[in-house]
C-alpha positions as CSV (number, residue, x, y, z in Angstrom):
1,M,9.0,10.2,-15.4
2,S,7.8,6.6,-16.0
3,G,9.1,3.0,-16.1
4,S,10.3,0.6,-13.4
5,A,13.8,-0.5,-12.7
6,L,14.9,-4.0,-11.8
7,I,18.4,-4.2,-10.3
8,Y,19.8,-7.7,-10.1
9,D,23.1,-9.5,-10.6
10,K,23.7,-13.3,-10.4
11,E,26.9,-12.6,-8.6
12,M,24.9,-12.1,-5.4
13,T,24.0,-15.8,-5.4
14,R,27.6,-16.9,-5.2
15,Y,27.9,-17.4,-1.4
16,K,26.3,-20.0,0.9
17,L,26.5,-21.5,4.3
18,L,29.7,-23.7,4.5
19,W,28.9,-25.5,7.8
20,T,25.9,-26.8,9.7
21,D,23.8,-24.2,11.3
22,P,20.0,-24.9,11.7
23,V,19.3,-21.2,12.2
24,C,21.1,-20.0,9.0
25,E,20.4,-22.8,6.6
26,I,17.2,-21.2,5.3
27,E,19.2,-18.3,3.8
28,T,20.2,-19.8,0.5
29,P,21.2,-18.6,-3.0
30,E,18.0,-20.1,-4.3
31,R,16.0,-17.3,-2.7
32,L,17.4,-14.8,-5.3
33,M,17.4,-17.3,-8.2
34,V,13.7,-18.3,-7.9
35,S,12.7,-14.6,-7.6
36,Y,14.5,-13.6,-10.7
37,E,13.5,-16.6,-12.7
38,A,9.8,-16.1,-11.8
39,L,10.1,-12.5,-13.1
40,K,11.7,-13.8,-16.3
41,S,9.1,-16.5,-16.8
42,K,6.2,-14.1,-16.6
43,G,7.8,-11.6,-18.9
44,L,8.2,-9.0,-16.2
45,E,12.0,-8.7,-16.3
46,Q,11.9,-7.7,-20.0
47,R,9.4,-4.9,-19.2
48,C,11.6,-3.4,-16.6
49,E,14.6,-1.1,-17.1
50,S,17.8,-2.8,-16.2
51,F,20.9,-1.1,-14.9
52,P,24.4,-2.5,-14.3
53,I,25.3,-3.1,-10.7
54,R,28.4,-1.5,-9.0
55,E,29.9,-2.2,-5.7
56,A,29.4,0.3,-3.0
57,T,32.4,2.4,-2.0
58,E,33.8,2.3,1.5
59,E,32.6,5.9,2.0
60,E,29.1,4.8,1.2
61,I,29.2,1.9,3.6
62,L,30.5,4.2,6.3
63,L,27.3,6.2,6.1
64,A,25.7,3.6,8.4
65,H,28.6,1.6,9.8
66,S,31.7,2.2,11.8
67,K,35.3,2.1,10.4
68,E,36.2,-0.7,12.8
69,Y,33.3,-2.9,11.6
70,L,34.1,-2.3,8.0
71,E,37.7,-3.2,8.5
72,A,36.8,-6.4,10.2
73,V,34.4,-7.5,7.4
74,K,37.1,-6.6,4.8
75,Q,39.3,-9.4,6.2
76,T,36.7,-12.2,5.7
77,P,37.7,-13.0,2.0
78,H,41.2,-14.0,3.3
79,L,40.0,-16.2,6.3
80,S,40.1,-20.0,6.4
81,L,36.9,-21.9,7.1
82,E,37.7,-22.2,10.8
83,E,38.6,-18.6,11.0
84,L,35.3,-17.7,9.3
85,R,33.4,-19.8,11.8
86,T,35.2,-18.1,14.7
87,F,34.6,-14.6,13.2
88,T,30.9,-15.4,12.7
89,Q,30.4,-16.4,16.4
90,Q,30.8,-12.9,17.6
91,Y,27.5,-12.0,15.9
92,S,24.0,-13.3,16.1
93,D,22.2,-15.4,13.5
94,V,24.4,-14.7,10.6
95,Y,27.2,-16.5,8.7
96,F,30.2,-15.4,6.6
97,H,31.7,-16.8,3.4
98,P,34.8,-15.7,1.4
99,N,32.6,-14.0,-1.2
100,I,30.1,-12.4,1.2
101,Y,32.0,-9.1,1.5
102,H,31.9,-8.7,-2.3
103,C,28.2,-9.6,-2.4
104,A,27.4,-7.3,0.4
105,K,29.0,-4.4,-1.3
106,M,27.0,-5.2,-4.5
107,A,23.8,-5.3,-2.5
108,V,24.5,-1.8,-1.1
109,G,25.6,-0.6,-4.5
110,A,22.4,-2.0,-6.2
111,T,20.2,-0.3,-3.6
112,I,22.0,3.1,-4.1
113,Q,21.7,2.7,-7.8
114,L,18.0,2.1,-7.6
115,V,17.6,5.3,-5.5
116,D,19.8,7.3,-7.9
117,N,17.8,6.2,-10.9
118,V,14.5,7.0,-9.2
119,M,15.7,10.4,-7.8
120,T,17.2,11.5,-11.2
121,G,13.9,10.6,-13.0
122,K,15.3,7.8,-15.2
123,V,12.5,5.6,-13.8
124,R,9.5,6.3,-11.6
125,N,10.1,3.3,-9.3
126,G,11.8,0.0,-9.1
127,M,12.9,-3.1,-7.2
128,A,16.4,-4.3,-6.2
129,L,16.8,-8.0,-5.8
130,V,19.7,-8.2,-3.5
131,R,21.5,-10.6,-1.2
132,P,22.6,-10.5,1.6
133,P,19.6,-8.6,3.1
134,G,20.3,-5.6,5.3
135,H,17.7,-4.4,7.8
136,H,19.1,-6.2,10.9
137,S,22.7,-5.1,10.5
138,Q,23.9,-2.4,12.9
139,R,26.6,0.1,13.0
140,N,29.1,-2.3,14.6
141,A,27.6,-5.7,13.9
142,A,26.3,-8.2,11.4
143,N,23.0,-9.7,12.4
144,G,20.1,-11.8,11.1
145,F,21.7,-12.8,7.8
146,C,22.6,-9.1,7.2
147,V,26.1,-7.7,6.7
148,F,25.5,-4.1,5.7
149,N,22.3,-2.2,6.1
150,N,21.3,-1.7,2.4
151,V,18.2,0.5,2.9
152,A,19.7,2.6,5.8
153,I,22.8,3.4,3.7
154,A,20.6,4.3,0.7
155,A,18.4,6.6,2.8
156,V,21.4,8.5,4.2
157,H,22.8,8.7,0.6
158,A,19.5,10.1,-0.6
159,K,19.5,12.7,2.1
160,N,23.0,13.8,1.4
161,H,22.9,13.8,-2.4
162,Y,19.4,15.0,-3.1
163,N,18.9,17.3,-0.1
164,L,15.8,15.3,1.1
165,S,14.3,16.2,4.4
166,R,11.5,13.5,4.6
167,I,12.1,9.8,3.8
168,L,9.6,7.1,4.6
169,I,10.9,3.5,5.2
170,V,8.2,0.8,5.3
171,D,9.4,-2.5,6.6
172,W,6.9,-5.3,6.0
173,D,9.4,-8.1,6.7
174,I,8.2,-10.5,9.4
175,H,11.2,-9.7,11.6
176,H,11.8,-6.3,13.2
177,G,14.5,-4.4,11.3
178,Q,16.2,-3.2,14.5
179,G,19.2,-2.0,12.5
180,V,17.2,0.5,10.6
181,Q,15.5,1.6,13.8
182,Y,18.8,2.2,15.6
183,C,20.2,4.1,12.7
184,F,17.3,6.7,12.6
185,E,15.7,6.6,16.0
186,E,16.9,10.1,16.7
187,D,16.4,11.5,13.2
188,P,13.0,13.2,12.4
189,S,13.9,13.3,8.7
190,V,13.3,9.5,8.4
191,L,10.0,8.0,9.3
192,Y,10.4,4.2,10.0
193,F,7.4,1.9,10.1
194,S,7.8,-1.8,10.9
195,W,5.3,-4.5,11.5
196,H,6.8,-7.7,12.8
197,R,6.1,-10.9,14.5
198,Y,6.7,-10.2,18.2
199,E,4.5,-12.4,20.4
200,H,5.1,-10.3,23.5
201,R,8.9,-10.5,23.0
202,S,9.0,-14.2,22.5
203,F,10.1,-14.0,18.8
204,W,13.5,-13.1,17.4
205,P,15.2,-10.6,18.0
206,Y,13.5,-10.6,21.4
207,L,13.9,-6.8,21.9
208,A,11.9,-4.7,24.3
209,E,12.4,-1.8,21.9
210,S,10.6,-3.7,19.2
211,D,7.3,-3.2,21.0
212,F,4.7,-0.5,20.2
213,D,6.2,1.9,22.7
214,G,9.5,2.0,20.8
215,V,8.7,5.4,19.3
216,G,12.2,6.9,18.8
217,K,14.3,9.2,20.9
218,G,15.0,12.9,21.3
219,K,14.1,14.8,18.1
220,G,13.2,11.5,16.5
221,A,10.4,10.7,19.0
222,G,7.3,9.7,17.0
223,F,9.2,8.9,13.9
224,N,9.7,5.3,14.7
225,I,6.5,3.2,14.5
226,N,6.5,-0.4,15.6
227,L,3.4,-2.5,15.1
228,P,4.0,-5.9,16.8
229,W,2.1,-9.0,15.7
230,N,1.5,-10.9,18.9
231,K,0.2,-14.0,17.2
232,V,0.7,-15.9,14.0
233,G,-1.8,-16.5,11.2
234,M,-2.3,-12.8,10.3
235,T,-4.3,-12.4,7.1
236,N,-4.8,-9.9,4.2
237,S,-7.4,-8.2,6.4
238,D,-5.0,-7.6,9.2
239,Y,-2.3,-6.2,6.9
240,L,-4.8,-3.8,5.2
241,Y,-6.2,-2.8,8.6
242,A,-2.6,-1.8,9.7
243,F,-2.1,0.3,6.5
244,F,-5.5,2.0,6.7
245,Q,-5.5,2.8,10.4
246,V,-1.8,3.5,11.1
247,L,0.7,3.7,8.3
248,L,-1.2,5.6,5.6
249,P,-2.6,8.4,7.8
250,V,0.8,9.1,9.2
251,A,2.5,8.8,5.8
252,Y,0.2,11.3,4.2
253,E,0.7,13.7,7.1
254,F,4.5,13.2,6.9
255,D,4.4,13.8,3.1
256,P,7.6,11.9,2.2
257,E,9.9,12.9,-0.7
258,L,11.0,9.3,-1.2
259,V,9.6,5.9,-0.1
260,L,11.9,2.9,0.6
261,I,10.4,-0.6,1.3
262,C,12.3,-3.2,3.2
263,A,10.4,-5.9,1.3
264,G,10.7,-9.1,3.3
265,F,8.3,-11.7,2.0
266,D,8.6,-14.0,5.0
267,S,5.4,-12.2,6.0
268,A,3.6,-14.0,3.2
269,I,1.6,-17.3,3.5
270,G,3.6,-20.5,3.8
271,D,6.8,-19.0,5.1
272,P,8.6,-21.1,7.8
273,E,9.6,-18.0,9.7
274,G,6.4,-16.0,9.6
275,H,3.7,-18.6,9.8
276,M,1.3,-15.9,8.5
277,C,-1.7,-16.4,6.1
278,A,-1.5,-13.3,4.0
279,S,-1.6,-14.2,0.3
280,P,1.1,-13.0,-2.3
281,E,-1.6,-10.8,-3.9
282,I,-1.6,-8.5,-0.8
283,F,1.8,-7.2,-1.6
284,G,0.5,-5.9,-4.9
285,H,-2.1,-3.9,-3.0
286,L,0.3,-2.7,-0.3
287,T,2.6,-1.5,-3.1
288,H,-0.2,0.3,-4.8
289,L,-1.3,2.1,-1.6
290,L,2.2,3.5,-1.3
291,M,2.6,4.6,-5.0
292,S,0.8,7.9,-4.7
293,L,3.2,9.1,-2.0
294,A,6.4,11.0,-2.8
295,K,5.2,11.7,-6.4
296,G,5.6,8.0,-7.1
297,R,9.2,7.7,-6.0
298,L,9.2,4.2,-4.6
299,C,12.2,1.9,-4.2
300,V,11.5,-1.7,-3.1
301,V,14.5,-3.7,-1.7
302,L,14.4,-7.4,-1.0
303,E,14.9,-8.6,2.5
304,G,13.7,-12.0,3.8
305,G,11.4,-14.7,2.4
306,Y,12.1,-18.4,2.8
307,N,9.3,-20.3,1.1
308,M,10.4,-20.4,-2.5
309,S,6.9,-20.5,-4.0
310,S,5.5,-17.8,-1.8
311,L,8.6,-15.6,-2.2
312,A,8.6,-15.8,-6.0
313,Q,4.9,-15.1,-6.3
314,S,5.1,-12.2,-3.9
315,V,8.0,-10.6,-5.8
316,C,6.0,-10.9,-9.0
317,Q,2.9,-9.4,-7.5
318,T,5.0,-6.4,-6.3
319,V,6.8,-5.8,-9.6
320,Q,3.6,-6.1,-11.6
321,T,2.1,-3.3,-9.5
322,L,5.2,-1.2,-9.9
323,L,4.8,-1.6,-13.7
324,G,1.2,-0.3,-13.5
325,D,-0.6,-3.6,-14.1
326,P,-4.2,-4.0,-12.7
327,T,-4.2,-4.8,-9.0
328,P,-4.9,-8.4,-8.2
329,V,-8.1,-9.9,-6.9
330,L,-8.3,-10.1,-3.1
331,A,-10.6,-12.7,-1.6
332,S,-12.5,-12.4,1.6
333,V,-11.4,-9.1,3.1
334,G,-13.2,-8.6,6.4
335,S,-12.6,-8.0,10.1
336,P,-9.1,-8.0,11.6
337,C,-8.4,-10.4,14.4
338,H,-8.6,-9.3,18.0
339,S,-4.8,-9.4,18.4
340,A,-4.4,-7.0,15.4
341,L,-7.1,-4.7,16.8
342,E,-5.1,-4.5,20.1
343,S,-1.8,-3.9,18.4
344,V,-3.2,-1.1,16.2
345,Q,-5.0,0.5,19.2
346,N,-1.7,0.5,21.1
347,V,0.3,2.1,18.3
348,R,-2.3,4.8,17.7
349,A,-2.5,5.5,21.5
350,V,1.2,5.9,22.0
351,H,1.6,8.1,18.9
352,Q,-1.3,10.4,19.6
353,N,1.1,13.1,21.0
354,Y,3.2,13.0,17.9
355,W,0.8,12.8,14.9
356,N,-2.1,15.1,14.2
357,C,-4.1,12.2,12.6
358,F,-4.2,10.5,16.0
359,K,-4.9,13.6,18.2
360,H,-8.6,13.1,18.2
361,I,-8.1,9.7,19.9
362,V,-8.6,9.6,23.6
363,S,-7.3,6.2,24.8
364,E,-4.5,4.6,26.7
365,P,-2.5,1.6,25.5
366,I,-3.7,-1.8,26.7
367,T,-1.5,-3.0,29.5
368,K,1.5,-5.2,28.7
369,C,0.5,-7.8,31.2
370,C,-0.8,-11.2,30.1
371,R,-3.9,-10.8,27.9
372,M,-6.9,-13.0,28.2
373,E,-6.1,-14.3,24.7
374,D,-2.9,-15.7,26.1
375,R,-4.4,-17.8,28.9
376,D,-3.8,-20.9,26.8
377,G,-0.1,-20.9,26.1
378,D,-0.7,-23.6,23.3
379,E,-3.0,-21.4,21.2
380,N,-0.3,-19.7,19.2
381,N,1.4,-23.1,18.7
382,E,-1.8,-24.6,17.4
383,T,-2.2,-21.7,14.9
384,K,1.4,-22.1,13.9
385,D,1.0,-25.8,13.2
386,Q,-2.0,-25.0,11.0
387,T,0.0,-22.6,8.9
388,E,3.0,-24.9,8.3
389,D,1.4,-27.1,5.7
390,I,-1.0,-24.6,4.3
391,V,-1.7,-24.7,0.5
392,W,-2.8,-21.6,-1.4
393,P,-3.9,-21.1,-5.0
394,E,-1.5,-19.7,-7.7
395,P,-2.2,-16.0,-8.1
396,L,-4.5,-15.3,-11.0
397,L,-3.1,-13.6,-14.1
398,R,-3.2,-9.8,-14.2
399,P,-3.5,-8.9,-17.9
400,A,-3.6,-5.2,-18.7
401,P,-6.0,-4.0,-21.3
402,P,-4.2,-2.6,-24.4
403,V,-5.4,1.0,-23.5
404,R,-5.3,2.4,-20.0
405,M,-8.0,5.0,-20.4
406,A,-10.8,6.2,-22.7
407,A,-12.3,9.7,-22.5
408,V,-15.1,11.8,-23.8
409,V,-14.5,15.6,-23.3
410,S,-15.2,18.7,-25.2
411,T,-12.8,19.8,-28.0
412,E,-11.3,22.6,-25.9
413,L,-10.4,20.1,-23.1
414,K,-8.7,17.5,-25.2
415,D,-5.3,19.0,-24.5
416,C,-6.0,18.3,-20.7
417,L,-5.9,14.6,-21.3
418,P,-2.8,12.5,-20.9
419,E,-0.9,11.1,-23.9
420,G,-2.1,7.7,-25.0
421,C,-5.7,8.4,-23.9
422,Q,-8.2,6.9,-26.3
423,Q,-10.9,9.2,-27.8
424,L,-14.2,7.5,-28.7
425,G,-14.8,7.2,-32.4
426,E,-18.0,6.1,-34.0
427,I,-20.3,4.4,-31.6
428,S,-21.7,0.9,-32.3
429,Q,-25.4,0.7,-33.2
430,M,-25.7,-1.9,-30.4
431,Y,-24.7,0.7,-27.8
432,I,-27.0,3.3,-29.4
433,E,-29.9,1.0,-28.9
434,E,-28.8,0.1,-25.4
435,A,-28.6,3.8,-24.5
436,K,-32.2,4.3,-25.8
437,K,-33.4,1.4,-23.7
438,I,-31.7,2.8,-20.5
439,R,-33.2,6.2,-21.2
440,N,-36.7,4.8,-21.6
441,N,-36.4,2.7,-18.4
442,H,-34.4,5.1,-16.1
443,A,-34.3,8.6,-17.5
444,Q,-37.5,9.3,-19.3
445,G,-37.0,13.1,-18.7
446,M,-34.0,12.9,-21.0
447,T,-35.4,14.2,-24.3
448,D,-32.7,16.3,-26.0
449,E,-30.5,14.7,-28.5
450,K,-27.2,15.9,-26.9
451,S,-28.0,14.1,-23.7
452,L,-28.9,10.9,-25.5
453,Q,-25.6,11.1,-27.3
454,C,-23.8,11.6,-24.0
455,L,-25.5,8.5,-22.6
456,Q,-24.3,6.6,-25.7
457,N,-20.8,7.7,-24.8
458,V,-21.2,6.5,-21.2
459,V,-22.5,3.1,-22.4
460,S,-19.7,2.8,-25.0
461,V,-17.0,3.5,-22.4
462,L,-18.6,1.0,-20.0
463,E,-18.7,-1.7,-22.7
464,K,-15.0,-1.0,-23.5
465,I,-14.2,-1.6,-19.8
466,K,-16.3,-4.7,-19.7
467,N,-14.7,-6.1,-22.8
468,K,-11.2,-5.3,-21.5
469,E,-10.4,-2.9,-24.3
470,V,-9.6,-0.2,-21.8
471,R,-9.1,-0.2,-18.1
472,N,-11.1,2.9,-17.1
473,G,-12.8,5.9,-18.6
474,L,-13.7,9.6,-18.1
475,V,-16.8,11.2,-19.4
476,L,-18.0,14.8,-19.0
477,V,-21.8,14.8,-18.7
478,P,-24.5,17.5,-18.5
479,D,-26.1,16.1,-15.3
480,V,-24.0,13.8,-13.1
481,F,-27.1,12.6,-11.2
482,V,-29.0,11.3,-14.2
483,F,-25.9,9.7,-15.7
484,V,-24.6,8.0,-12.6
485,S,-28.0,6.3,-12.2
486,C,-28.0,5.2,-15.8
487,A,-24.3,4.0,-15.6
488,V,-25.0,1.9,-12.5
489,Q,-28.2,0.3,-13.9
490,H,-26.4,-0.6,-17.1
491,T,-23.4,-2.1,-15.1
492,L,-25.6,-4.2,-12.8
493,S,-27.7,-5.5,-15.6
494,S,-24.9,-6.5,-18.0
495,Y,-21.5,-6.5,-16.2
496,C,-21.0,-7.1,-12.5
497,D,-22.9,-7.7,-9.2
498,R,-21.4,-4.9,-7.1
499,V,-20.8,-1.2,-7.9
500,L,-19.1,1.3,-5.6
501,V,-20.2,4.9,-6.2
502,V,-18.0,7.6,-4.7
503,Y,-19.7,11.0,-5.0
504,V,-18.0,14.3,-3.9
505,G,-20.7,16.9,-3.5
506,D,-23.7,18.0,-1.4
507,D,-26.7,17.2,-3.5
508,T,-28.7,14.0,-3.1
509,V,-27.7,11.2,-5.4
510,P,-30.8,9.4,-6.8
511,L,-29.6,5.8,-6.4
512,D,-31.4,2.8,-5.1
513,T,-29.0,1.0,-2.7
514,Q,-31.6,-1.2,-0.9
515,D,-30.5,-4.5,-2.5
516,G,-26.9,-4.1,-1.3
517,R,-25.5,-4.3,-4.8
518,V,-24.5,-0.6,-4.8
519,L,-22.4,1.0,-2.1
520,L,-22.7,4.8,-2.2
521,V,-20.2,6.8,-0.3
522,Q,-20.8,10.5,-0.3
523,I,-18.2,13.1,0.7
524,C,-20.1,16.2,1.5
525,S,-20.1,19.4,3.6
526,K,-23.8,19.5,4.3
527,E,-25.5,17.3,6.9
528,P,-27.6,14.7,5.0
529,E,-31.2,14.1,5.8
530,G,-32.7,10.7,6.4
531,E,-31.0,7.4,7.2
532,K,-27.3,7.7,8.1
533,C,-26.3,4.2,9.1
534,V,-27.4,1.9,6.2
535,R,-24.6,-0.5,5.1
536,S,-25.0,0.5,1.5
537,L,-25.1,4.3,2.1
538,S,-22.4,6.2,3.9
539,F,-22.0,10.0,4.3
540,L,-18.6,11.3,5.1
541,H,-19.7,14.7,6.3
542,F,-17.4,17.7,6.9
543,P,-19.2,20.5,8.7
544,Q,-16.2,22.8,8.3
545,G,-15.9,22.1,4.6
546,L,-13.8,20.0,2.2
547,H,-10.9,22.5,2.3
548,D,-9.7,20.7,5.4
549,R,-7.4,18.3,3.6
550,A,-6.3,16.6,6.8
551,S,-9.9,15.6,7.7
552,V,-10.7,14.5,4.1
553,M,-7.7,12.3,3.9
554,Q,-8.5,10.8,7.3
555,A,-12.0,9.9,5.9
556,V,-10.6,8.5,2.7
557,L,-7.9,6.3,4.4
558,C,-9.7,5.3,7.6
559,L,-13.3,5.0,6.4
560,L,-13.8,5.0,2.6
561,L,-11.0,2.6,1.6
562,P,-11.7,0.1,4.4
563,M,-15.4,-0.1,3.4
564,A,-14.5,-0.2,-0.3
565,Y,-12.0,-3.1,0.1
566,E,-14.5,-5.1,2.1
567,F,-17.3,-4.4,-0.4
568,D,-15.1,-5.7,-3.2
569,P,-16.8,-3.9,-6.2
570,G,-16.6,-5.0,-9.8
571,L,-16.6,-1.4,-10.9
572,V,-16.0,2.0,-9.3
573,V,-18.0,5.0,-10.4
574,Q,-16.4,8.2,-9.3
575,V,-18.6,11.3,-9.5
576,L,-17.8,14.9,-8.9
577,G,-20.6,17.4,-8.2
578,K,-20.5,21.1,-7.8
579,C,-17.7,21.3,-5.2
580,N,-15.1,22.0,-7.8
581,S,-12.6,24.5,-6.6
582,K,-8.9,24.4,-7.5
583,Q,-8.2,23.8,-3.8
584,E,-9.8,20.4,-4.1
585,V,-7.9,19.2,-7.2
586,P,-5.0,17.5,-5.3
587,I,-7.4,15.6,-3.0
588,W,-9.6,14.5,-5.9
589,A,-6.4,13.3,-7.8
590,Q,-5.2,11.4,-4.7
591,L,-8.7,9.8,-4.3
592,T,-8.7,8.7,-7.9
593,S,-5.3,7.1,-7.6
594,L,-6.1,5.2,-4.4
595,L,-9.4,4.0,-5.8
596,Q,-7.5,2.4,-8.7
597,G,-6.6,-0.4,-6.3
598,L,-10.2,-1.6,-6.3
599,A,-12.0,-3.6,-9.1
600,Q,-8.6,-4.1,-10.8
601,G,-8.6,-0.5,-11.7
602,K,-11.9,-0.6,-13.5
603,T,-13.3,2.9,-13.0
604,L,-15.7,5.3,-14.7
605,A,-15.2,8.9,-13.7
606,L,-18.2,11.2,-14.4
607,L,-17.5,15.0,-14.2
608,Q,-20.0,17.8,-14.6
609,R,-19.6,19.7,-17.8
610,G,-18.1,23.1,-17.1
611,C,-15.8,21.8,-14.4
612,D,-12.4,23.4,-14.1
613,P,-9.8,22.2,-16.7
614,E,-7.4,21.4,-13.9
615,M,-9.8,18.9,-12.5
616,V,-10.1,17.2,-15.9
617,N,-6.3,17.1,-16.2
618,A,-5.9,15.7,-12.7
619,T,-8.5,13.0,-13.2
620,G,-7.0,11.9,-16.5
621,A,-3.5,11.8,-15.1
622,S,-4.6,9.7,-12.1
623,L,-6.6,7.3,-14.2
624,S,-3.7,6.9,-16.6
625,G,-1.4,5.8,-13.7
626,S,0.4,9.0,-12.7
627,P,0.9,9.4,-8.9
628,G,-1.3,11.9,-7.2
629,P,0.2,15.3,-6.5
630,S,1.6,16.1,-3.1
631,L,-0.9,17.4,-0.5
632,G,1.9,19.0,1.5
633,P,2.5,18.1,5.2
634,L,-1.0,17.9,6.6
635,G,-2.0,19.9,9.7
636,T,-4.3,19.0,12.5
637,P,-7.8,17.9,11.3
638,L,-10.5,20.2,12.4
639,A,-12.2,18.9,15.6
640,E,-15.8,19.4,14.3
641,N,-15.0,17.4,11.1
642,M,-13.4,14.6,13.0
643,E,-16.3,14.4,15.4
644,A,-18.7,14.0,12.5
645,L,-16.6,11.3,10.9
646,E,-16.3,9.4,14.2
647,A,-20.1,9.6,14.6
648,Q,-20.4,8.0,11.2
649,R,-17.8,5.3,12.0
650,Q,-19.7,4.5,15.2
651,R,-22.9,4.0,13.1
652,L,-21.2,1.8,10.6
653,K,-18.6,-0.3,12.7
654,S,-21.0,-3.1,13.3
655,Q,-21.5,-3.5,9.5
656,W,-17.9,-3.2,8.3
657,G,-15.1,-5.2,10.0
658,L,-12.3,-2.9,8.8
659,L,-13.9,0.0,10.6
660,L,-13.5,-1.6,14.0
661,K,-11.6,0.2,16.7
662,T,-11.7,-0.8,20.3
663,G,-11.4,0.5,23.8
664,V,-9.6,-1.1,26.7
665,S,-12.7,-2.6,28.2
666,S,-14.4,-3.8,25.0
667,I,-11.4,-5.7,23.8
668,F,-11.4,-7.9,26.9
669,N,-15.1,-8.5,26.5
670,D,-14.5,-9.5,22.9
671,F,-11.8,-12.0,23.9
672,A,-14.1,-13.5,26.6
673,K,-16.7,-14.4,24.0
674,P,-17.0,-18.1,23.2
């Protein structure tokens, strides 16, 4: 299963507002046109699989809407202009047009088609460019530019037709998709996550149930996660923080069989509705972070987005990631703002009784009364004014090397590698000389010819990555400790300024991290000796062992990835030591996939010779772009492991902004600082 679908039809641009309405005038046909034209101009549309659109049937629409509402909307093509205006007035922030019923049926049909093509394996993932949007529409009402709830209908369709029991819906639109929440708030088979501009209920749709304590009802309690943004100007750091500390831990525990994204790009920089400062590139990363869930079954469906430049750029960034292009460069990732810290803490606190990943948290939500940050009522307006005329640079090109992966393994393991993997041929004399120089300077004990030849292989793969001939590489080596040191030294001297080394194993890695150019993160089961709180050296220690997948994924998502994104390496070196049981293969594969979001996917994986063939296969598959295997629904992390991880976070939180969490008292102290 590979390839990405793009579902689009120009017919959905053929309706518009026919009267004056300042609220609705931003929802225009140009939203769809500029998105599609941007994909065409960058050659992305031609790289996607296209499928013809069909209208949804009435039976499909009735999966999420009442018969009475459908019958009412069916009459709109026959109404006069005045009758349309009168019909519209019974709903909130929406307009009708003689062609909107037809377009709305096409939007639902396109979304269902995308789901069908993904679920039947015709493509791995895809995006539906649709209009009208859907996430606000409810069982008996149009709302917020939305007529039928495209994603909700598609989710019910997927449950019914493919016998799915776990669907994740991620809504990154800047408005709360209350229609999706209402549809599934009592349904534990659908996990709905929404972040949205809220500002303590002063932003549309002004609903109490949009706050962090709207967790679902009955059997669905805990399966509705609302993360309210209570100020504007949120950045890439705030969005990543929400993913690392809330969404991803819950999503991996939930283990979805399908992921649907309500992709509203009004949460991007420059949008007149959102007033946020997150760059278009962030959506490439958010998409990547979701692509290893559900065996890669990911369906992106357009919702809002009203700044034409920002919208078009964000759509392109999303589709490029779906296609497997290198992740974009993200600038200046650091600490989330105080308001984001507060919102995340509140969400984690109210959900600690529902999700194992939060059970180790002992905290209460911060009171809903007026916060100290809100003493000056003009503060948010000032920030809003600052974001109105903001200018941002055009996203950089994301060219993909001609070959995804190069590998050097033994003859008997070549069948473990993915199709299209490049095998090293004859090594350049230049690289042979470079390898000798590295050995003389950093590995004088390396005297046998086979080890020198292996070092030449490592240098050759690194040079291919540097010269953009391949994106990443895999080399089996006789001694990972010697070769990781040589690889890092060569990289720093000839390629980039910062290297992230992720080592899974218990032995001491002989790396000099004092100058801050190397960040070493070690995942281990033995308590390390010596310094434990150096910025450039982090131990994710599991006293109860690495078989505790829940704890390991907590460490990867909540500690390793935040540090790595903030460090912003030019290369990732991933090293596997002696901990090499088959039980650890899925975790290693997931780790490899997630780390591809860093350094534009430039990764060197070093595995010890003699490692299990399944580990070689899993590493090669992840480096070549395959989604990580399912870990299964994760249980409760072992208490001793979580205590060790929390101790390490406490040591490191002053050095890494994305590791911040906060208690009730400290957040008020932070707000009080000048």
